[in-house]
C-alpha positions in Angstrom: 0.0 0.0 0.0 2.8 2.4 0.9 4.6 1.9 -2.4 1.4 2.4 -4.3 0.7 5.7 -2.5 4.2 6.9 -3.3 3.7 5.9 -6.9 0.4 7.8 -7.1 2.1 10.9 -5.8 5.0 10.5 -8.3 2.7 10.2 -11.3 0.8 13.3 -10.2 -2.4 11.7 -9.0 -2.0 13.4 -5.6 -1.3 17.1 -5.7 -0.8 19.7 -2.9 -1.6 23.4 -3.4 -4.8 25.4 -3.8 -7.6 23.8 -5.8 -11.3 24.6 -6.4 -13.4 21.4 -6.3 -16.5 20.7 -8.4 -18.6 21.6 -5.3 -17.1 25.1 -5.4 -15.1 24.4 -2.1 -11.4 25.3 -2.0 -9.0 22.5 -1.0 -5.3 22.3 -0.1 -5.0 19.1 -2.1 -6.4 17.4 -5.2 -6.8 13.7 -6.1 -6.9 13.2 -9.8 -7.4 9.5 -10.3 -8.6 10.0 -13.9 -5.0 9.7 -15.1 -4.5 6.3 -13.4 -5.8 4.1 -16.3 -2.9 5.5 -18.4 -0.5 3.5 -16.1 -1.7 0.0 -16.7 0.6 -1.9 -14.2 -0.2 0.4 -11.3 -3.9 0.5 -12.1 -4.0 -3.3 -12.3 -2.2 -3.5 -8.9 -4.8 -1.2 -7.3 -7.7 -3.1 -8.8 -6.2 -6.4 -7.6 -6.1 -4.9 -4.1 -9.7 -3.7 -4.4 -10.9 -7.2 -5.4 -8.9 -8.8 -2.7 -10.0 -6.4 0.1 -13.7 -6.2 -1.0 -14.0 -9.7 -2.3 -17.3 -10.5 -0.5 -19.2 -7.4 -1.7 -17.8 -7.6 -5.3 -18.6 -11.3 -5.7 -22.1 -10.8 -4.1 -22.9 -8.4 -6.9 -24.2 -9.2 -10.4 -23.2 -5.9 -12.0 -20.5 -3.3 -11.2 -21.9 0.1 -12.0 -19.5 3.1 -12.5 -20.5 6.7 -11.9 -19.7 8.8 -15.0 -17.0 9.6 -15.7 -14.4 8.9 -13.1 -15.9 5.6 -12.0 -16.3 4.0 -15.5 -12.7 2.9 -16.0 -12.5 1.5 -12.5 -15.8 -0.3 -12.9 -14.7 -1.7 -16.2 -11.5 -3.1 -14.8 -13.2 -4.6 -11.7 -15.9 -6.1 -13.9 -13.4 -7.7 -16.3 -11.2 -9.1 -13.5 -14.1 -10.4 -11.4 -16.3 -11.7 -14.1 -19.2 -9.4 -13.1 -21.5 -7.5 -15.5 -20.8 -3.8 -16.2 -23.0 -0.7 -16.3 -22.8 3.0 -15.6 -24.9 5.9 -14.5 -24.7 9.0 -16.6 -24.2 12.5 -15.2 -27.3 13.6 -17.0 -29.9 11.9 -19.2 -29.0 11.6 -22.8 -31.4 13.4 -25.2 -31.3 10.9 -28.1 -32.0 7.3 -28.9 -33.2 5.3 -26.0 -33.3 7.9 -23.2 -32.2 7.1 -19.6 -29.6 7.6 -17.0 -28.4 4.0 -16.7 -26.5 2.0 -19.3 -26.5 -1.7 -18.8 -29.0 -4.2 -17.4 -29.7 -3.6 -13.7 -33.4 -4.4 -13.3 -33.6 -7.1 -10.5 -29.8 -7.3 -10.2 -27.5 -6.9 -7.2 -25.5 -3.8 -8.0 -22.3 -2.4 -6.6 -21.7 1.3 -7.4 -18.1 2.3 -8.1 -16.4 5.7 -8.3 -12.8 6.9 -8.1 -13.1 9.6 -5.3 -15.9 10.5 -2.8 -16.1 14.0 -1.4 -19.6 14.9 -0.2 -21.2 11.7 -1.6 -23.7 13.6 -3.8 -22.8 11.8 -7.0 -22.9 8.4 -5.3 -26.2 9.2 -3.7 -27.6 10.4 -7.0 -26.5 7.1 -8.7 -28.0 5.1 -5.8 -31.4 6.8 -6.3 -31.3 6.5 -10.1 -30.5 2.7 -9.8 -33.3 2.1 -7.3 -35.7 3.9 -9.7 -34.5 1.3 -12.3 -35.3 -1.6 -9.9 -31.7 -2.4 -9.0 -30.8 -3.9 -5.6 -27.9 -1.7 -4.7 -25.7 -3.5 -2.2 -23.0 -0.9 -1.7 -20.8 1.9 -3.0 -17.1 1.5 -3.3 -14.4 4.2 -4.0 -10.7 4.2 -4.2 -10.3 7.4 -2.0 -12.7 8.8 0.6 -11.8 12.5 1.0 -13.5 12.3 4.4 -15.8 15.3 3.8 -19.2 13.7 4.6 -19.7 11.0 1.9 -19.6 8.0 4.2 -22.0 9.6 6.7 -24.4 10.8 3.9 -24.5 7.4 2.2 -24.9 5.3 5.3 -27.7 7.6 6.5 -29.4 6.8 3.2 -29.0 3.1 3.9 -26.1 2.4 1.6 -23.0 0.6 2.7 -19.8 2.5 1.9 -16.4 1.1 1.2 -13.1 2.8 0.4 -9.6 1.5 -0.3 -8.1 4.6 1.3 -9.2 7.4 3.6 -7.3 10.5 2.3 -5.8 11.1 5.7 -3.9 7.7 5.3 -2.5 8.9 2.0 -1.1 12.1 3.4 0.3 10.4 6.5 2.3 8.1 4.2 3.5 11.0 2.0 4.6 13.0 5.1 6.4 9.9 6.5 8.2 9.5 3.2 9.1 13.2 3.2 7.3 13.8 -0.1 5.3 16.6 1.4 6.6 19.1 4.0 5.2 19.2 7.6 3.6 22.6 6.9 1.5 21.2 4.1 0.7 18.1 6.1 -0.6 20.1 9.0 -2.6 22.3 6.8 -4.2 19.3 5.1 -5.0 17.6 8.5 -6.5 20.9 9.8 -8.6 21.1 6.7 -9.8 17.5 7.1 -10.5 18.0 10.8 -12.9 20.9 9.9 -15.2 18.3 8.3 -15.5 16.1 11.4 -18.8 16.1 13.2 
């Protein structure tokens, strides 16, 4: 795990600085997992870890459903390596052909929702609601990184089990221990994360 976190930092997945998130919030760090599929060996190593750690929930599902767009490559890889079906939830309904928010067959199926990063949990909650409207039995939501900004609490309050490979705090602890980020940045990030605790 430590080597993987270091590798993620070195390829620019984990960035320290000032960033504006899609929610409009400012953050002292950014996690850009969308570049990860460009690094096949590292991506496969991470997906192997996910399948090993979350074997029970993955193999209990019929379909792995990615949240567009960041969750689609991850869902595809998990689906392929675990032999589960694949689908995805669109960000918005398409306006042509057969309309709908869900691609893939989920009606009556046990579904695991997958995304790359969870911040507030809004995208995952939206996917959960859309899938239930399409008669899916959603058994959980899985992400690589939980930014620890309310997603877990929001989803569990809605009755959805939440799984993450890493909490973002763990990533920055490793980077500080490996001296890849300075203590000032580390303390600023920890203080920022502490502000989201209930």
